[in-house]
C-alpha positions as CSV (number, residue, x, y, z in Angstrom):
1,M,-95.1,-17.8,-0.3
2,T,-97.0,-16.9,2.9
3,A,-95.8,-13.7,4.5
4,S,-94.2,-14.1,7.9
5,I,-94.2,-11.5,10.7
6,F,-90.9,-13.0,11.9
7,D,-89.4,-11.9,8.6
8,G,-90.5,-8.3,9.2
9,Q,-93.4,-8.5,6.8
10,F,-95.9,-6.6,9.0
11,L,-97.8,-4.9,6.1
12,Q,-98.0,-8.1,4.0
13,C,-99.3,-10.1,7.0
14,T,-101.8,-7.3,7.6
15,L,-103.0,-7.4,4.0
16,G,-103.5,-11.1,4.3
17,N,-106.3,-10.2,6.7
18,P,-106.9,-13.7,8.1
19,I,-110.5,-14.5,9.1
20,H,-109.3,-16.3,12.3
21,F,-106.3,-14.3,13.7
22,E,-104.4,-15.9,16.5
23,P,-102.5,-13.4,18.7
24,H,-98.9,-14.5,19.5
25,S,-95.8,-13.1,21.3
26,W,-92.1,-13.7,21.2
27,M,-88.9,-12.4,22.9
28,T,-86.1,-10.9,20.9
29,G,-82.4,-11.3,21.7
30,S,-82.3,-7.7,22.8
31,G,-85.0,-8.3,25.5
32,L,-88.0,-6.9,23.7
33,R,-91.3,-8.6,24.0
34,I,-93.1,-8.3,20.6
35,S,-96.8,-9.2,20.5
36,H,-98.9,-9.4,17.4
37,V,-102.1,-8.6,19.3
38,A,-104.5,-8.2,16.4
39,N,-104.2,-8.1,12.6
40,G,-102.4,-4.9,11.9
41,V,-101.6,-4.2,15.5
42,L,-98.1,-4.8,16.9
43,E,-97.0,-4.1,20.5
44,I,-93.4,-3.8,21.4
45,L,-92.4,-3.7,25.1
46,P,-88.9,-3.1,26.5
47,H,-88.0,-4.3,29.9
48,D,-88.6,-1.3,32.1
49,S,-90.0,1.8,30.2
50,E,-93.2,3.6,31.3
51,T,-93.3,6.0,28.3
52,S,-96.0,4.8,25.8
53,I,-96.1,5.8,22.1
54,I,-98.7,4.9,19.5
55,I,-97.9,5.3,15.8
56,S,-100.9,4.5,13.6
57,S,-101.6,4.5,9.9
58,G,-104.2,3.2,7.4
59,I,-107.2,4.7,9.1
60,H,-108.0,5.8,5.6
61,G,-106.9,3.0,3.2
62,D,-105.7,5.2,0.3
63,E,-103.3,7.2,2.4
64,T,-100.3,4.9,1.8
65,A,-97.2,6.9,2.7
66,P,-98.0,6.5,6.4
67,I,-98.6,2.8,5.9
68,E,-95.2,2.4,4.3
69,L,-93.5,4.4,7.0
70,V,-95.1,2.3,9.9
71,D,-94.2,-0.9,8.0
72,R,-90.6,0.3,7.8
73,I,-90.4,1.0,11.5
74,A,-92.0,-2.4,12.3
75,S,-89.7,-4.3,10.0
76,D,-86.6,-2.6,11.4
77,I,-87.6,-3.5,15.0
78,I,-88.5,-7.1,14.2
79,L,-85.2,-7.6,12.3
80,G,-83.2,-6.1,15.2
81,K,-82.2,-2.9,13.3
82,L,-84.0,-0.7,15.9
83,I,-84.3,-1.3,19.6
84,P,-87.1,0.8,21.2
85,K,-86.6,2.1,24.7
86,V,-90.3,3.0,25.1
87,R,-93.5,1.0,25.0
88,L,-94.6,1.1,21.4
89,L,-97.9,0.3,19.6
90,L,-97.7,0.2,15.8
91,I,-101.0,0.0,13.8
92,I,-101.7,-0.5,10.1
93,A,-105.4,-0.2,10.0
94,H,-108.2,-1.2,7.6
95,P,-106.7,-3.8,5.2
96,S,-109.9,-4.0,3.1
97,A,-109.7,-0.3,2.3
98,I,-105.9,-0.6,1.6
99,H,-106.6,-3.4,-0.9
100,A,-109.4,-1.3,-2.6
101,H,-107.2,1.8,-2.5
102,T,-110.1,3.8,-1.1
103,R,-110.6,6.0,1.9
104,F,-113.2,3.7,3.4
105,I,-115.6,0.9,2.5
106,E,-118.9,2.1,4.0
107,E,-118.2,4.8,6.6
108,N,-115.4,7.2,7.5
109,L,-113.4,5.3,10.2
110,N,-111.9,8.4,11.6
111,R,-115.3,9.6,12.8
112,L,-116.0,6.6,14.9
113,F,-113.6,6.9,17.9
114,S,-116.0,8.3,20.5
115,G,-116.9,5.0,22.3
116,L,-118.4,1.6,21.6
117,N,-120.1,1.3,18.2
118,E,-122.9,-0.9,17.1
119,E,-121.0,-3.2,14.6
120,T,-123.2,-2.6,11.6
121,N,-120.3,-2.4,9.2
122,E,-116.6,-3.1,9.0
123,E,-115.4,0.4,10.0
124,R,-117.5,0.3,13.2
125,A,-116.0,-3.1,14.1
126,L,-112.5,-1.9,13.4
127,A,-113.0,1.3,15.5
128,N,-114.1,-0.9,18.4
129,L,-111.0,-3.1,18.0
130,Y,-108.6,-0.2,17.8
131,Q,-110.2,1.5,20.8
132,H,-109.8,-1.7,22.8
133,C,-106.2,-2.1,21.7
134,V,-105.4,1.5,22.7
135,E,-107.0,1.0,26.1
136,A,-105.1,-2.2,26.7
137,F,-101.9,-0.6,25.7
138,F,-102.1,2.7,27.7
139,S,-103.8,1.3,30.9
140,P,-100.9,-0.6,32.4
141,A,-98.6,2.5,32.5
142,P,-98.8,4.8,35.6
143,L,-101.0,7.9,35.3
144,T,-97.8,10.0,35.5
145,A,-96.2,8.3,32.5
146,Q,-95.8,10.0,29.2
147,R,-98.4,8.9,26.6
148,W,-98.1,9.9,22.9
149,H,-100.2,9.1,19.8
150,F,-99.1,10.0,16.2
151,D,-101.9,9.1,13.8
152,L,-100.4,9.4,10.3
153,H,-102.5,10.4,7.3
154,S,-102.1,11.9,3.8
155,A,-104.2,14.7,2.3
156,I,-106.6,14.1,-0.7
157,R,-105.8,17.6,-2.1
158,D,-102.9,20.1,-2.6
159,S,-101.9,22.1,0.4
160,A,-100.0,25.4,1.0
161,H,-98.3,23.3,3.7
162,Y,-97.2,19.9,2.4
163,M,-96.9,18.4,5.8
164,F,-98.8,19.6,8.9
165,G,-100.1,18.4,12.2
166,V,-103.6,18.8,13.7
167,V,-103.7,18.9,17.5
168,P,-107.2,17.9,18.9
169,A,-108.9,19.9,21.6
170,N,-109.7,17.9,24.7
171,T,-110.5,18.4,28.4
172,H,-107.0,17.4,29.7
173,P,-104.7,20.2,30.8
174,C,-101.9,19.2,28.5
175,D,-99.1,21.6,27.5
176,V,-98.5,20.7,23.8
177,R,-95.2,22.6,23.4
178,P,-93.3,19.3,23.3
179,L,-95.5,18.1,20.5
180,V,-95.0,21.4,18.5
181,Q,-91.3,21.0,19.0
182,F,-91.4,17.4,17.8
183,L,-93.4,18.5,14.7
184,D,-90.8,21.1,13.9
185,Q,-87.9,18.7,14.3
186,A,-89.7,16.2,12.1
187,G,-89.8,18.7,9.2
188,M,-93.5,19.5,9.4
189,D,-94.4,22.8,7.8
190,A,-97.3,23.8,10.1
191,V,-99.3,23.0,13.2
192,L,-103.1,23.5,13.5
193,L,-104.6,23.8,17.0
194,S,-108.2,22.7,17.2
195,R,-111.1,24.3,19.0
196,T,-113.8,21.6,19.3
197,P,-113.7,17.9,20.3
198,S,-113.9,15.4,17.5
199,S,-114.3,11.6,17.2
200,T,-110.9,11.1,15.5
201,F,-108.4,8.4,16.5
202,S,-105.9,10.9,17.9
203,W,-108.6,12.7,19.8
204,F,-109.6,9.4,21.4
205,S,-106.2,8.9,22.9
206,C,-105.9,12.5,24.1
207,E,-109.3,12.7,25.6
208,K,-109.6,9.2,27.2
209,F,-106.0,8.7,28.3
210,G,-104.4,12.2,28.5
211,A,-102.0,11.5,25.6
212,I,-100.1,14.1,23.7
213,G,-101.3,13.5,20.2
214,A,-101.9,14.7,16.7
215,T,-103.1,13.8,13.3
216,L,-100.1,14.2,11.0
217,E,-100.8,15.0,7.3
218,M,-98.0,13.6,5.1
219,G,-98.3,15.0,1.5
220,R,-100.9,13.6,-0.9
221,V,-102.5,10.2,-1.4
222,A,-100.7,7.9,-3.9
223,P,-100.9,4.2,-4.7
224,L,-99.0,1.8,-2.4
225,Y,-95.3,1.8,-3.0
226,K,-95.6,4.8,-5.4
227,N,-94.7,7.4,-2.7
228,N,-91.4,9.3,-2.6
229,M,-90.5,8.3,0.9
230,D,-87.5,10.5,0.9
231,E,-89.9,13.4,1.4
232,F,-90.9,11.9,4.8
233,E,-87.4,10.8,6.0
234,P,-87.2,13.7,8.5
235,L,-90.4,12.5,10.1
236,R,-89.3,8.8,10.2
237,L,-86.0,9.8,11.7
238,A,-87.7,12.0,14.4
239,L,-90.0,9.1,15.3
240,V,-87.1,6.6,15.4
241,E,-85.2,9.0,17.7
242,M,-88.2,9.4,20.0
243,V,-88.7,5.6,20.4
244,T,-85.1,4.6,20.6
245,G,-83.7,7.6,22.6
246,D,-84.1,8.6,26.3
247,N,-87.6,8.4,27.6
248,A,-87.7,12.1,28.7
249,Y,-88.5,14.6,25.9
250,E,-86.7,17.8,26.8
251,L,-88.2,21.1,25.8
252,S,-85.9,23.5,24.0
253,T,-85.7,27.2,24.9
254,K,-85.6,27.9,21.1
255,Q,-89.1,28.5,19.6
256,P,-89.9,26.3,16.6
257,V,-90.0,27.9,13.2
258,L,-93.0,26.0,11.8
259,K,-96.2,28.0,11.0
260,S,-98.9,27.8,13.6
261,Y,-102.7,28.2,13.1
262,K,-105.7,28.1,15.3
263,V,-109.2,26.9,14.3
264,T,-111.7,29.7,14.3
265,R,-114.7,27.7,13.3
266,T,-115.9,24.4,12.0
267,I,-118.6,24.4,9.3
268,N,-120.8,21.3,9.3
269,K,-123.1,20.1,6.6
270,Y,-126.6,19.5,7.7
271,S,-128.6,19.0,4.5
272,D,-128.2,18.3,0.8
273,D,-128.7,22.0,0.2
274,F,-125.2,22.7,1.6
275,R,-122.6,24.1,-0.9
276,L,-119.2,25.6,-0.7
277,T,-118.7,28.7,-2.9
278,F,-115.2,27.5,-4.0
279,P,-114.2,24.3,-5.7
280,D,-114.0,21.1,-3.6
281,D,-110.5,20.6,-4.8
282,A,-109.3,23.9,-3.3
283,A,-105.9,23.5,-1.6
284,N,-105.7,23.3,2.1
285,F,-104.9,26.7,3.7
286,T,-106.5,28.6,0.7
287,A,-107.0,32.1,2.1
288,F,-110.2,34.2,2.0
289,K,-110.5,37.9,2.8
290,S,-112.8,39.3,5.5
291,G,-116.4,39.3,4.3
292,E,-116.0,36.8,1.4
293,L,-118.8,34.3,1.1
294,L,-117.5,30.7,1.9
295,A,-120.6,28.5,2.1
296,E,-124.4,28.4,1.9
297,E,-127.0,26.1,3.3
298,G,-130.6,27.2,2.7
299,D,-131.0,30.7,4.1
300,K,-127.7,30.5,6.1
301,E,-124.6,32.0,4.7
302,Y,-121.0,31.8,6.0
303,F,-118.6,34.7,5.5
304,A,-115.0,35.0,6.4
305,V,-114.5,36.9,9.7
306,D,-112.4,39.9,10.5
307,G,-108.8,39.3,9.7
308,G,-109.7,36.7,7.0
309,E,-109.7,32.9,7.3
310,A,-108.1,30.0,5.5
311,V,-109.9,26.8,4.7
312,V,-108.6,23.3,5.6
313,F,-110.2,19.9,4.7
314,P,-113.0,21.3,2.5
315,N,-115.4,18.6,1.4
316,S,-119.1,19.4,0.5
317,R,-119.7,15.7,-0.2
318,V,-119.5,14.5,3.4
319,A,-122.5,12.9,5.0
320,N,-125.1,15.2,6.6
321,G,-124.0,16.1,10.1
322,Q,-120.3,15.8,9.4
323,R,-117.6,18.5,9.0
324,A,-117.5,20.2,5.7
325,C,-114.4,22.3,6.4
326,L,-112.3,23.9,9.1
327,L,-111.6,27.6,9.1
328,V,-108.3,28.8,10.5
329,Q,-106.2,31.9,11.2
330,S,-102.5,32.3,11.8
331,F,-101.6,32.2,15.5
332,D,-98.6,33.4,17.4
333,F,-97.8,32.4,21.0
334,D,-95.2,32.9,23.7
335,W,-92.9,29.9,23.7
336,S,-91.8,30.6,27.3
337,Q,-95.4,29.9,28.5
338,P,-97.4,26.7,28.4
339,L,-99.6,26.1,25.4
340,Y,-103.0,24.5,26.0
341,V,-105.5,23.6,23.2
342,N,-108.8,24.7,24.7
343,I,-112.4,23.7,23.8
344,D,-114.5,26.6,22.4
345,A,-111.7,29.0,23.2
346,D,-108.4,30.1,21.7
347,P,-105.3,28.2,22.5
348,G,-103.1,29.9,25.1
349,P,-101.1,29.7,28.3
350,H,-104.2,28.9,30.5
351,H,-106.2,25.7,30.5
352,L,-109.8,26.7,30.0
353,S,-111.6,23.4,29.1
């Protein structure tokens, strides 16, 4: 039987991956306009909201818990179980990689969101498509409207924090305390505040459209429908509350309890001589004492700085020129003051980018 979007089968329609996709829209009895604008891309528009929220998944095809979560939200909306009060864009990306249960086919899709790509492979074509969809979605809303982007992922390794958010550094003066508060309410264990721009999907929305956004890491990779989705129920409920509740997101006076980190350095790999001094499967947030050797490349050595550092996303097998790991330290901040994620500077109450 052919999957039907009208039956709430968003994921199955996406995995069908039709060669010739025909966009189409319809109105629901509750007054929502739902548009299937591209394969894996669903736009939901209420009558009068200006707040715009993107929830994306599948940027890496083997990270399936986010895919199942987005599919659940889409199905509940299509079937009338949820009625969003905000403009909403849901994305299940990269059906080919989902079918193959692999991170990507030729190139890491989450490194391609810095502008128009020459379409030499499937990932580059998809990055162009999703950038276009984001622009078309965000652009109609007034500049003063709230914009959010949650890009959902799963880690390929163990982690001292099972669920955590990574907030990209960008040039917009955006107080990220509402995002930190959301992550805390969603049951995330930690938040990591970046230091340098990157070409990730969440960074694209933050940098190009002033969105409040983050990459959310949800547990570990698993085959499709083999995830324990109960682990991610607090996140799903928090997302549902955000899209179905009042448009304004009120900041609490109570400081969140989740652990916060700042990125101290990014170590990039530039040649095949690069090596990490610890196993590639080391858990995220593995800690190293000051002075410990972390990596080598030719004559260059990387040692943990004063105060020690923890490693996140270590991978010595990345392509030359790409990030081999992030190094982070614990970070405390004053909740009564704004929190800006600055470029080439520590996060803090002043926008320095």
